[in-house]
PyMOL Python script that loads the backbone (N, CA, C, O; Angstrom):
from pymol import cmd

cmd.read_pdbstr("""\
ATOM      1  N   UNK A   1     -24.819 -11.137  12.128  1.00  0.00           N
ATOM      2  CA  UNK A   1     -23.952 -10.449  11.384  1.00  0.00           C
ATOM      3  C   UNK A   1     -23.950  -8.683  11.520  1.00  0.00           C
ATOM      4  O   UNK A   1     -23.040  -7.861  11.415  1.00  0.00           O
ATOM      5  N   UNK A   2     -25.159  -8.574  11.754  1.00  0.00           N
ATOM      6  CA  UNK A   2     -25.133  -7.048  11.856  1.00  0.00           C
ATOM      7  C   UNK A   2     -24.756  -6.518  13.445  1.00  0.00           C
ATOM      8  O   UNK A   2     -24.503  -5.331  13.650  1.00  0.00           O
ATOM      9  N   UNK A   3     -24.750  -7.333  14.324  1.00  0.00           N
ATOM     10  CA  UNK A   3     -24.191  -7.179  15.602  1.00  0.00           C
ATOM     11  C   UNK A   3     -22.538  -6.922  15.561  1.00  0.00           C
ATOM     12  O   UNK A   3     -21.937  -5.985  16.087  1.00  0.00           O
ATOM     13  N   UNK A   4     -22.119  -7.747  14.980  1.00  0.00           N
ATOM     14  CA  UNK A   4     -20.933  -7.840  14.816  1.00  0.00           C
ATOM     15  C   UNK A   4     -20.314  -6.287  13.921  1.00  0.00           C
ATOM     16  O   UNK A   4     -19.272  -5.691  14.194  1.00  0.00           O
ATOM     17  N   UNK A   5     -21.095  -5.999  13.067  1.00  0.00           N
ATOM     18  CA  UNK A   5     -20.631  -4.547  12.146  1.00  0.00           C
ATOM     19  C   UNK A   5     -20.798  -3.503  13.180  1.00  0.00           C
ATOM     20  O   UNK A   5     -20.063  -2.526  13.042  1.00  0.00           O
ATOM     21  N   UNK A   6     -21.688  -3.501  14.283  1.00  0.00           N
ATOM     22  CA  UNK A   6     -22.073  -2.514  14.954  1.00  0.00           C
ATOM     23  C   UNK A   6     -20.819  -2.528  16.562  1.00  0.00           C
ATOM     24  O   UNK A   6     -20.471  -1.579  17.264  1.00  0.00           O
ATOM     25  N   UNK A   7     -20.499  -3.776  16.637  1.00  0.00           N
ATOM     26  CA  UNK A   7     -19.986  -4.038  17.904  1.00  0.00           C
ATOM     27  C   UNK A   7     -18.217  -3.355  17.481  1.00  0.00           C
ATOM     28  O   UNK A   7     -17.716  -2.586  18.301  1.00  0.00           O
ATOM     29  N   UNK A   8     -17.742  -3.570  16.715  1.00  0.00           N
ATOM     30  CA  UNK A   8     -16.487  -3.007  16.284  1.00  0.00           C
ATOM     31  C   UNK A   8     -16.199  -1.694  16.781  1.00  0.00           C
ATOM     32  O   UNK A   8     -15.538  -1.367  17.767  1.00  0.00           O
ATOM     33  N   UNK A   9     -16.942  -0.842  15.746  1.00  0.00           N
ATOM     34  CA  UNK A   9     -16.733   0.478  15.927  1.00  0.00           C
ATOM     35  C   UNK A   9     -17.059   1.175  17.528  1.00  0.00           C
ATOM     36  O   UNK A   9     -16.476   2.169  17.961  1.00  0.00           O
ATOM     37  N   UNK A  10     -17.923   0.545  18.125  1.00  0.00           N
ATOM     38  CA  UNK A  10     -18.249   0.950  19.394  1.00  0.00           C
ATOM     39  C   UNK A  10     -16.959   0.304  20.211  1.00  0.00           C
ATOM     40  O   UNK A  10     -16.452   0.993  21.095  1.00  0.00           O
ATOM     41  N   UNK A  11     -16.534  -0.742  19.985  1.00  0.00           N
ATOM     42  CA  UNK A  11     -15.370  -1.249  21.128  1.00  0.00           C
ATOM     43  C   UNK A  11     -14.252  -0.209  20.764  1.00  0.00           C
ATOM     44  O   UNK A  11     -13.708   0.312  21.737  1.00  0.00           O
ATOM     45  N   UNK A  12     -13.790   0.204  19.434  1.00  0.00           N
ATOM     46  CA  UNK A  12     -12.746   1.173  18.961  1.00  0.00           C
ATOM     47  C   UNK A  12     -12.973   2.520  19.707  1.00  0.00           C
ATOM     48  O   UNK A  12     -12.048   3.086  20.290  1.00  0.00           O
ATOM     49  N   UNK A  13     -14.182   2.987  19.667  1.00  0.00           N
ATOM     50  CA  UNK A  13     -14.375   4.189  20.340  1.00  0.00           C
ATOM     51  C   UNK A  13     -14.219   4.247  21.849  1.00  0.00           C
ATOM     52  O   UNK A  13     -13.650   5.176  22.423  1.00  0.00           O
ATOM     53  N   UNK A  14     -14.807   3.102  22.513  1.00  0.00           N
ATOM     54  CA  UNK A  14     -14.463   2.995  24.113  1.00  0.00           C
ATOM     55  C   UNK A  14     -13.166   2.912  24.425  1.00  0.00           C
ATOM     56  O   UNK A  14     -12.704   3.504  25.400  1.00  0.00           O
ATOM     57  N   UNK A  15     -12.361   2.075  23.526  1.00  0.00           N
ATOM     58  CA  UNK A  15     -10.844   1.924  23.997  1.00  0.00           C
ATOM     59  C   UNK A  15      -9.968   3.216  23.586  1.00  0.00           C
ATOM     60  O   UNK A  15      -8.902   3.372  24.183  1.00  0.00           O
ATOM     61  N   UNK A  16     -10.365   4.182  22.571  1.00  0.00           N
ATOM     62  CA  UNK A  16      -9.958   5.372  22.458  1.00  0.00           C
ATOM     63  C   UNK A  16     -10.401   6.553  23.895  1.00  0.00           C
ATOM     64  O   UNK A  16      -9.669   7.453  24.306  1.00  0.00           O
ATOM     65  N   UNK A  17     -11.387   6.297  24.276  1.00  0.00           N
ATOM     66  CA  UNK A  17     -11.819   7.390  25.360  1.00  0.00           C
ATOM     67  C   UNK A  17     -11.363   6.707  26.441  1.00  0.00           C
ATOM     68  O   UNK A  17     -11.079   7.396  27.422  1.00  0.00           O
ATOM     69  N   UNK A  18     -11.179   5.212  26.538  1.00  0.00           N
ATOM     70  CA  UNK A  18     -10.348   4.987  27.828  1.00  0.00           C
ATOM     71  C   UNK A  18      -8.868   5.341  27.875  1.00  0.00           C
ATOM     72  O   UNK A  18      -8.306   5.304  28.969  1.00  0.00           O
ATOM     73  N   UNK A  19      -8.331   5.609  27.009  1.00  0.00           N
ATOM     74  CA  UNK A  19      -6.675   6.104  26.928  1.00  0.00           C
ATOM     75  C   UNK A  19      -6.365   7.369  27.259  1.00  0.00           C
ATOM     76  O   UNK A  19      -6.901   8.367  26.778  1.00  0.00           O
ATOM     77  N   UNK A  20      -5.455   7.352  28.125  1.00  0.00           N
ATOM     78  CA  UNK A  20      -4.728   8.733  28.963  1.00  0.00           C
ATOM     79  C   UNK A  20      -4.549   9.363  27.736  1.00  0.00           C
ATOM     80  O   UNK A  20      -4.083   8.806  26.742  1.00  0.00           O
ATOM     81  N   UNK A  21      -4.953  10.640  27.803  1.00  0.00           N
ATOM     82  CA  UNK A  21      -4.602  11.687  26.357  1.00  0.00           C
ATOM     83  C   UNK A  21      -3.459  12.686  27.002  1.00  0.00           C
ATOM     84  O   UNK A  21      -3.795  13.146  28.093  1.00  0.00           O
ATOM     85  N   UNK A  22      -2.412  13.023  26.611  1.00  0.00           N
ATOM     86  CA  UNK A  22      -1.471  13.987  27.150  1.00  0.00           C
ATOM     87  C   UNK A  22      -0.957  15.055  25.868  1.00  0.00           C
ATOM     88  O   UNK A  22      -0.860  14.606  24.725  1.00  0.00           O
ATOM     89  N   UNK A  23      -0.689  16.282  26.126  1.00  0.00           N
ATOM     90  CA  UNK A  23      -0.163  16.862  24.955  1.00  0.00           C
ATOM     91  C   UNK A  23       1.466  16.690  24.769  1.00  0.00           C
ATOM     92  O   UNK A  23       2.215  16.299  25.665  1.00  0.00           O
ATOM     93  N   UNK A  24       1.877  17.061  23.418  1.00  0.00           N
ATOM     94  CA  UNK A  24       2.970  16.664  23.112  1.00  0.00           C
ATOM     95  C   UNK A  24       4.195  17.758  23.415  1.00  0.00           C
ATOM     96  O   UNK A  24       5.409  17.663  23.598  1.00  0.00           O
ATOM     97  N   UNK A  25       3.353  18.705  23.378  1.00  0.00           N
ATOM     98  CA  UNK A  25       4.476  19.930  23.470  1.00  0.00           C
ATOM     99  C   UNK A  25       5.602  20.029  22.729  1.00  0.00           C
ATOM    100  O   UNK A  25       6.679  20.327  23.245  1.00  0.00           O
ATOM    101  N   UNK A  26       5.468  19.807  21.556  1.00  0.00           N
ATOM    102  CA  UNK A  26       6.369  19.811  20.368  1.00  0.00           C
ATOM    103  C   UNK A  26       6.331  20.720  19.386  1.00  0.00           C
ATOM    104  O   UNK A  26       5.347  21.193  18.817  1.00  0.00           O
ATOM    105  N   UNK A  27       7.941  21.019  19.158  1.00  0.00           N
ATOM    106  CA  UNK A  27       8.223  22.131  17.984  1.00  0.00           C
ATOM    107  C   UNK A  27       9.144  21.660  17.159  1.00  0.00           C
ATOM    108  O   UNK A  27      10.155  21.143  17.636  1.00  0.00           O
ATOM    109  N   UNK A  28       8.963  21.753  15.779  1.00  0.00           N
ATOM    110  CA  UNK A  28       9.400  21.446  14.858  1.00  0.00           C
ATOM    111  C   UNK A  28      10.160  22.673  13.847  1.00  0.00           C
ATOM    112  O   UNK A  28       9.403  23.352  13.153  1.00  0.00           O
ATOM    113  N   UNK A  29      11.181  22.854  13.801  1.00  0.00           N
ATOM    114  CA  UNK A  29      11.780  24.036  13.168  1.00  0.00           C
ATOM    115  C   UNK A  29      11.612  23.600  11.552  1.00  0.00           C
ATOM    116  O   UNK A  29      11.897  22.564  10.951  1.00  0.00           O
ATOM    117  N   UNK A  30      10.906  25.112  11.054  1.00  0.00           N
ATOM    118  CA  UNK A  30      10.593  24.945   9.557  1.00  0.00           C
ATOM    119  C   UNK A  30      12.181  24.367   8.817  1.00  0.00           C
ATOM    120  O   UNK A  30      12.188  23.563   7.884  1.00  0.00           O
ATOM    121  N   UNK A  31      13.087  24.778   9.255  1.00  0.00           N
ATOM    122  CA  UNK A  31      14.291  24.656   8.546  1.00  0.00           C
ATOM    123  C   UNK A  31      14.631  23.071   8.455  1.00  0.00           C
ATOM    124  O   UNK A  31      15.026  22.511   7.432  1.00  0.00           O
ATOM    125  N   UNK A  32      14.402  22.439   9.738  1.00  0.00           N
ATOM    126  CA  UNK A  32      14.726  21.040   9.588  1.00  0.00           C
ATOM    127  C   UNK A  32      13.546  20.429   8.727  1.00  0.00           C
ATOM    128  O   UNK A  32      13.905  19.326   8.318  1.00  0.00           O
ATOM    129  N   UNK A  33      12.655  20.650   8.432  1.00  0.00           N
ATOM    130  CA  UNK A  33      11.512  20.109   8.096  1.00  0.00           C
ATOM    131  C   UNK A  33      11.719  20.452   6.590  1.00  0.00           C
ATOM    132  O   UNK A  33      11.070  19.768   5.798  1.00  0.00           O
ATOM    133  N   UNK A  34      12.345  21.193   6.206  1.00  0.00           N
ATOM    134  CA  UNK A  34      12.777  21.266   4.506  1.00  0.00           C
ATOM    135  C   UNK A  34      13.794  20.447   4.316  1.00  0.00           C
ATOM    136  O   UNK A  34      13.969  20.019   3.176  1.00  0.00           O
ATOM    137  N   UNK A  35      14.577  20.098   5.253  1.00  0.00           N
ATOM    138  CA  UNK A  35      15.639  19.016   5.140  1.00  0.00           C
ATOM    139  C   UNK A  35      15.141  17.953   5.178  1.00  0.00           C
ATOM    140  O   UNK A  35      15.524  17.215   4.270  1.00  0.00           O
ATOM    141  N   UNK A  36      14.365  17.494   5.915  1.00  0.00           N
ATOM    142  CA  UNK A  36      13.578  16.290   6.030  1.00  0.00           C
ATOM    143  C   UNK A  36      12.937  15.966   4.502  1.00  0.00           C
ATOM    144  O   UNK A  36      13.305  15.100   3.708  1.00  0.00           O
ATOM    145  N   UNK A  37      12.114  16.719   4.396  1.00  0.00           N
ATOM    146  CA  UNK A  37      11.257  16.680   2.958  1.00  0.00           C
ATOM    147  C   UNK A  37      12.197  16.498   1.710  1.00  0.00           C
ATOM    148  O   UNK A  37      11.852  15.745   0.799  1.00  0.00           O
ATOM    149  N   UNK A  38      13.308  17.144   1.672  1.00  0.00           N
ATOM    150  CA  UNK A  38      14.318  16.927   0.650  1.00  0.00           C
ATOM    151  C   UNK A  38      14.864  15.723   0.528  1.00  0.00           C
ATOM    152  O   UNK A  38      15.402  15.355  -0.517  1.00  0.00           O
ATOM    153  N   UNK A  39      14.773  14.976   1.621  1.00  0.00           N
ATOM    154  CA  UNK A  39      15.485  13.782   1.661  1.00  0.00           C
ATOM    155  C   UNK A  39      14.410  12.731   1.641  1.00  0.00           C
ATOM    156  O   UNK A  39      14.508  11.756   0.896  1.00  0.00           O
ATOM    157  N   UNK A  40      13.336  12.918   2.481  1.00  0.00           N
ATOM    158  CA  UNK A  40      12.100  11.803   2.062  1.00  0.00           C
ATOM    159  C   UNK A  40      11.426  11.820   0.710  1.00  0.00           C
ATOM    160  O   UNK A  40      11.084  10.829   0.064  1.00  0.00           O
ATOM    161  N   UNK A  41      11.317  12.801   0.451  1.00  0.00           N
ATOM    162  CA  UNK A  41      10.269  12.950  -0.988  1.00  0.00           C
ATOM    163  C   UNK A  41      11.117  11.916  -1.811  1.00  0.00           C
ATOM    164  O   UNK A  41      10.669  10.785  -1.999  1.00  0.00           O
ATOM    165  N   UNK A  42      12.440  12.329  -2.342  1.00  0.00           N
ATOM    166  CA  UNK A  42      12.935  11.448  -3.302  1.00  0.00           C
ATOM    167  C   UNK A  42      12.803   9.925  -3.020  1.00  0.00           C
ATOM    168  O   UNK A  42      12.256   9.173  -3.827  1.00  0.00           O
ATOM    169  N   UNK A  43      13.235   9.576  -2.046  1.00  0.00           N
ATOM    170  CA  UNK A  43      12.919   8.108  -1.196  1.00  0.00           C
ATOM    171  C   UNK A  43      11.712   7.785  -1.738  1.00  0.00           C
ATOM    172  O   UNK A  43      11.734   6.953  -2.645  1.00  0.00           O
ATOM    173  N   UNK A  44      10.504   8.311  -1.352  1.00  0.00           N
ATOM    174  CA  UNK A  44       9.131   7.816  -1.388  1.00  0.00           C
ATOM    175  C   UNK A  44       8.911   7.591  -2.978  1.00  0.00           C
ATOM    176  O   UNK A  44       8.309   6.590  -3.365  1.00  0.00           O
ATOM    177  N   UNK A  45       9.478   8.666  -3.994  1.00  0.00           N
ATOM    178  CA  UNK A  45       9.257   8.811  -5.281  1.00  0.00           C
ATOM    179  C   UNK A  45       9.944   7.497  -5.818  1.00  0.00           C
ATOM    180  O   UNK A  45       9.369   6.794  -6.649  1.00  0.00           O
ATOM    181  N   UNK A  46      11.351   7.148  -5.257  1.00  0.00           N
ATOM    182  CA  UNK A  46      12.178   6.058  -5.662  1.00  0.00           C
ATOM    183  C   UNK A  46      11.185   4.720  -5.273  1.00  0.00           C
ATOM    184  O   UNK A  46      10.888   3.850  -6.091  1.00  0.00           O
ATOM    185  N   UNK A  47      10.918   4.735  -4.426  1.00  0.00           N
ATOM    186  CA  UNK A  47      10.136   3.391  -3.885  1.00  0.00           C
ATOM    187  C   UNK A  47       8.745   3.390  -4.665  1.00  0.00           C
ATOM    188  O   UNK A  47       8.323   2.328  -5.123  1.00  0.00           O
ATOM    189  N   UNK A  48       8.067   4.521  -4.810  1.00  0.00           N
ATOM    190  CA  UNK A  48       7.132   4.210  -5.816  1.00  0.00           C
ATOM    191  C   UNK A  48       7.304   3.723  -7.295  1.00  0.00           C
ATOM    192  O   UNK A  48       6.537   2.985  -7.913  1.00  0.00           O
ATOM    193  N   UNK A  49       8.398   4.256  -7.708  1.00  0.00           N
ATOM    194  CA  UNK A  49       8.754   3.908  -9.203  1.00  0.00           C
ATOM    195  C   UNK A  49       9.184   2.746  -9.020  1.00  0.00           C
ATOM    196  O   UNK A  49       8.910   2.086 -10.022  1.00  0.00           O
ATOM    197  N   UNK A  50       9.827   2.015  -8.113  1.00  0.00           N
ATOM    198  CA  UNK A  50      10.256   0.534  -7.890  1.00  0.00           C
ATOM    199  C   UNK A  50       9.000  -0.481  -7.843  1.00  0.00           C
ATOM    200  O   UNK A  50       8.945  -1.540  -8.468  1.00  0.00           O
ATOM    201  N   UNK A  51       8.244  -0.092  -7.196  1.00  0.00           N
ATOM    202  CA  UNK A  51       6.851  -0.957  -7.114  1.00  0.00           C
ATOM    203  C   UNK A  51       6.283  -0.738  -8.544  1.00  0.00           C
ATOM    204  O   UNK A  51       5.978  -1.815  -9.056  1.00  0.00           O
ATOM    205  N   UNK A  52       6.063   0.283  -9.299  1.00  0.00           N
ATOM    206  CA  UNK A  52       5.431   0.511 -10.312  1.00  0.00           C
ATOM    207  C   UNK A  52       5.931  -0.297 -11.498  1.00  0.00           C
ATOM    208  O   UNK A  52       5.213  -0.775 -12.376  1.00  0.00           O
ATOM    209  N   UNK A  53       7.541  -0.412 -11.394  1.00  0.00           N
ATOM    210  CA  UNK A  53       8.189  -1.456 -12.341  1.00  0.00           C
ATOM    211  C   UNK A  53       8.006  -2.960 -11.956  1.00  0.00           C
ATOM    212  O   UNK A  53       7.719  -3.787 -12.822  1.00  0.00           O
ATOM    213  N   UNK A  54       8.137  -3.225 -10.942  1.00  0.00           N
ATOM    214  CA  UNK A  54       8.062  -4.623 -10.366  1.00  0.00           C
ATOM    215  C   UNK A  54       6.690  -4.954 -10.782  1.00  0.00           C
ATOM    216  O   UNK A  54       6.611  -6.040 -11.358  1.00  0.00           O
ATOM    217  N   UNK A  55       5.392  -4.189 -10.616  1.00  0.00           N
ATOM    218  CA  UNK A  55       4.177  -4.509 -11.098  1.00  0.00           C
ATOM    219  C   UNK A  55       3.820  -4.937 -12.626  1.00  0.00           C
ATOM    220  O   UNK A  55       3.035  -5.787 -13.044  1.00  0.00           O
ATOM    221  N   UNK A  56       4.806  -3.911 -13.399  1.00  0.00           N
ATOM    222  CA  UNK A  56       4.537  -4.159 -14.636  1.00  0.00           C
ATOM    223  C   UNK A  56       5.413  -5.422 -15.007  1.00  0.00           C
ATOM    224  O   UNK A  56       4.939  -6.072 -15.939  1.00  0.00           O
ATOM    225  N   UNK A  57       6.558  -5.889 -14.487  1.00  0.00           N
ATOM    226  CA  UNK A  57       7.428  -7.194 -14.636  1.00  0.00           C
ATOM    227  C   UNK A  57       6.563  -8.239 -14.207  1.00  0.00           C
ATOM    228  O   UNK A  57       6.788  -9.311 -14.768  1.00  0.00           O
ATOM    229  N   UNK A  58       5.794  -8.238 -13.516  1.00  0.00           N
ATOM    230  CA  UNK A  58       4.909  -9.530 -12.450  1.00  0.00           C
ATOM    231  C   UNK A  58       3.694  -9.471 -13.642  1.00  0.00           C
ATOM    232  O   UNK A  58       3.237 -10.492 -14.154  1.00  0.00           O
ATOM    233  N   UNK A  59       3.360  -8.430 -13.905  1.00  0.00           N
ATOM    234  CA  UNK A  59       1.988  -8.623 -14.837  1.00  0.00           C
ATOM    235  C   UNK A  59       2.335  -9.275 -16.155  1.00  0.00           C
ATOM    236  O   UNK A  59       1.780 -10.337 -16.440  1.00  0.00           O
ATOM    237  N   UNK A  60       3.296  -8.671 -17.067  1.00  0.00           N
ATOM    238  CA  UNK A  60       3.688  -9.548 -18.047  1.00  0.00           C
ATOM    239  C   UNK A  60       4.436 -10.837 -17.735  1.00  0.00           C
ATOM    240  O   UNK A  60       4.519 -11.607 -18.692  1.00  0.00           O
ATOM    241  N   UNK A  61       5.047 -11.267 -16.498  1.00  0.00           N
ATOM    242  CA  UNK A  61       5.421 -12.774 -16.449  1.00  0.00           C
ATOM    243  C   UNK A  61       4.090 -13.361 -16.345  1.00  0.00           C
ATOM    244  O   UNK A  61       3.908 -14.495 -16.787  1.00  0.00           O
ATOM    245  N   UNK A  62       2.966 -12.581 -15.705  1.00  0.00           N
ATOM    246  CA  UNK A  62       1.709 -13.563 -15.510  1.00  0.00           C
ATOM    247  C   UNK A  62       0.972 -13.791 -16.946  1.00  0.00           C
ATOM    248  O   UNK A  62       0.237 -14.772 -17.060  1.00  0.00           O
ATOM    249  N   UNK A  63       1.177 -12.796 -18.173  1.00  0.00           N
ATOM    250  CA  UNK A  63       0.106 -12.729 -19.132  1.00  0.00           C
ATOM    251  C   UNK A  63       1.112 -14.093 -19.827  1.00  0.00           C
ATOM    252  O   UNK A  63       0.476 -15.120 -20.063  1.00  0.00           O
ATOM    253  N   UNK A  64       2.417 -14.106 -20.102  1.00  0.00           N
ATOM    254  CA  UNK A  64       3.294 -14.784 -20.605  1.00  0.00           C
ATOM    255  C   UNK A  64       2.926 -16.331 -19.939  1.00  0.00           C
ATOM    256  O   UNK A  64       2.866 -17.291 -20.707  1.00  0.00           O
ATOM    257  N   UNK A  65       2.722 -16.485 -18.699  1.00  0.00           N
ATOM    258  CA  UNK A  65       2.249 -18.003 -18.066  1.00  0.00           C
ATOM    259  C   UNK A  65       0.989 -18.517 -18.744  1.00  0.00           C
ATOM    260  O   UNK A  65       0.848 -19.618 -19.276  1.00  0.00           O
ATOM    261  N   UNK A  66      -0.023 -17.408 -18.624  1.00  0.00           N
ATOM    262  CA  UNK A  66      -1.324 -18.007 -19.266  1.00  0.00           C
ATOM    263  C   UNK A  66      -1.197 -18.115 -20.588  1.00  0.00           C
ATOM    264  O   UNK A  66      -1.752 -19.065 -21.141  1.00  0.00           O
ATOM    265  N   UNK A  67      -0.615 -17.383 -21.183  1.00  0.00           N
ATOM    266  CA  UNK A  67      -0.648 -17.365 -22.813  1.00  0.00           C
ATOM    267  C   UNK A  67       0.060 -18.927 -22.855  1.00  0.00           C
ATOM    268  O   UNK A  67      -0.311 -19.643 -23.785  1.00  0.00           O
ATOM    269  N   UNK A  68       0.794 -19.337 -22.150  1.00  0.00           N
ATOM    270  CA  UNK A  68       1.964 -20.650 -22.451  1.00  0.00           C
ATOM    271  C   UNK A  68       1.045 -21.781 -22.207  1.00  0.00           C
ATOM    272  O   UNK A  68       1.039 -22.765 -22.947  1.00  0.00           O
ATOM    273  N   UNK A  69       0.110 -21.633 -20.971  1.00  0.00           N
ATOM    274  CA  UNK A  69      -0.834 -22.403 -20.407  1.00  0.00           C
ATOM    275  C   UNK A  69      -2.109 -22.791 -21.421  1.00  0.00           C
ATOM    276  O   UNK A  69      -2.588 -23.917 -21.559  1.00  0.00           O
ATOM    277  N   UNK A  70      -2.512 -21.621 -22.063  1.00  0.00           N
ATOM    278  CA  UNK A  70      -3.933 -21.711 -22.746  1.00  0.00           C
ATOM    279  C   UNK A  70      -3.280 -22.327 -23.859  1.00  0.00           C
ATOM    280  O   UNK A  70      -3.963 -23.208 -24.379  1.00  0.00           O
ATOM    281  N   UNK A  71      -1.837 -22.069 -24.531  1.00  0.00           N
ATOM    282  CA  UNK A  71      -1.698 -22.573 -25.717  1.00  0.00           C
ATOM    283  C   UNK A  71      -1.166 -24.144 -25.469  1.00  0.00           C
ATOM    284  O   UNK A  71      -1.326 -24.937 -26.397  1.00  0.00           O
ATOM    285  N   UNK A  72      -0.585 -24.564 -24.327  1.00  0.00           N
ATOM    286  CA  UNK A  72      -0.556 -26.001 -24.195  1.00  0.00           C
ATOM    287  C   UNK A  72      -2.095 -26.795 -23.717  1.00  0.00           C
ATOM    288  O   UNK A  72      -2.206 -28.020 -23.755  1.00  0.00           O
ATOM    289  N   UNK A  73      -2.880 -26.157 -23.410  1.00  0.00           N
ATOM    290  CA  UNK A  73      -4.046 -26.790 -22.893  1.00  0.00           C
ATOM    291  C   UNK A  73      -5.126 -26.998 -24.243  1.00  0.00           C
ATOM    292  O   UNK A  73      -5.630 -28.057 -24.618  1.00  0.00           O
ATOM    293  N   UNK A  74      -5.303 -25.580 -24.850  1.00  0.00           N
ATOM    294  CA  UNK A  74      -6.319 -25.635 -25.800  1.00  0.00           C
ATOM    295  C   UNK A  74      -5.669 -25.520 -27.164  1.00  0.00           C
ATOM    296  O   UNK A  74      -6.455 -25.245 -28.070  1.00  0.00           O
ATOM    297  N   UNK A  75      -4.608 -25.648 -27.444  1.00  0.00           N
ATOM    298  CA  UNK A  75      -3.841 -25.801 -28.599  1.00  0.00           C
ATOM    299  C   UNK A  75      -3.867 -24.601 -29.432  1.00  0.00           C
ATOM    300  O   UNK A  75      -3.604 -24.622 -30.634  1.00  0.00           O
ATOM    301  N   UNK A  76      -4.268 -23.297 -28.615  1.00  0.00           N
ATOM    302  CA  UNK A  76      -4.658 -21.960 -29.463  1.00  0.00           C
ATOM    303  C   UNK A  76      -2.965 -21.145 -29.352  1.00  0.00           C
ATOM    304  O   UNK A  76      -2.041 -21.378 -28.572  1.00  0.00           O
ATOM    305  N   UNK A  77      -3.071 -20.204 -30.410  1.00  0.00           N
ATOM    306  CA  UNK A  77      -1.912 -19.444 -30.260  1.00  0.00           C
ATOM    307  C   UNK A  77      -1.781 -18.603 -29.126  1.00  0.00           C
ATOM    308  O   UNK A  77      -2.832 -18.205 -28.624  1.00  0.00           O
ATOM    309  N   UNK A  78      -0.658 -18.236 -28.596  1.00  0.00           N
ATOM    310  CA  UNK A  78      -0.463 -17.409 -27.283  1.00  0.00           C
ATOM    311  C   UNK A  78      -0.937 -15.797 -27.336  1.00  0.00           C
ATOM    312  O   UNK A  78      -1.203 -15.083 -26.369  1.00  0.00           O
ATOM    313  N   UNK A  79      -0.965 -15.345 -29.168  1.00  0.00           N
ATOM    314  CA  UNK A  79      -1.164 -14.273 -29.150  1.00  0.00           C
ATOM    315  C   UNK A  79      -2.883 -13.925 -29.234  1.00  0.00           C
ATOM    316  O   UNK A  79      -3.351 -12.789 -29.301  1.00  0.00           O
ATOM    317  N   UNK A  80      -3.565 -15.032 -29.213  1.00  0.00           N
ATOM    318  CA  UNK A  80      -5.142 -14.764 -29.308  1.00  0.00           C
ATOM    319  C   UNK A  80      -5.603 -14.701 -27.801  1.00  0.00           C
ATOM    320  O   UNK A  80      -6.786 -14.503 -27.525  1.00  0.00           O
TER     321      UNK A  80
END
""", "prot")
cmd.dss("prot")
cmd.show_as("cartoon", "prot")
cmd.util.cbc("prot")
cmd.orient("prot")
């Protein structure tokens, strides 16, 4: 088990060392980055909000299902 835990980082390091690296020579104009930020940031916030809303809906449905099963199996009220 210990051998596998050491083997993975060594293989990843060897793979990264073997890859040919080259410079990107890229320039991004600050004005274009501002526009990109203004477009992407609201999208990321909307996606995060949708995930949070769905998470609450799924958790609520799960708790209702568990309460109904508990009530059916044990004859307890769903509130307790």
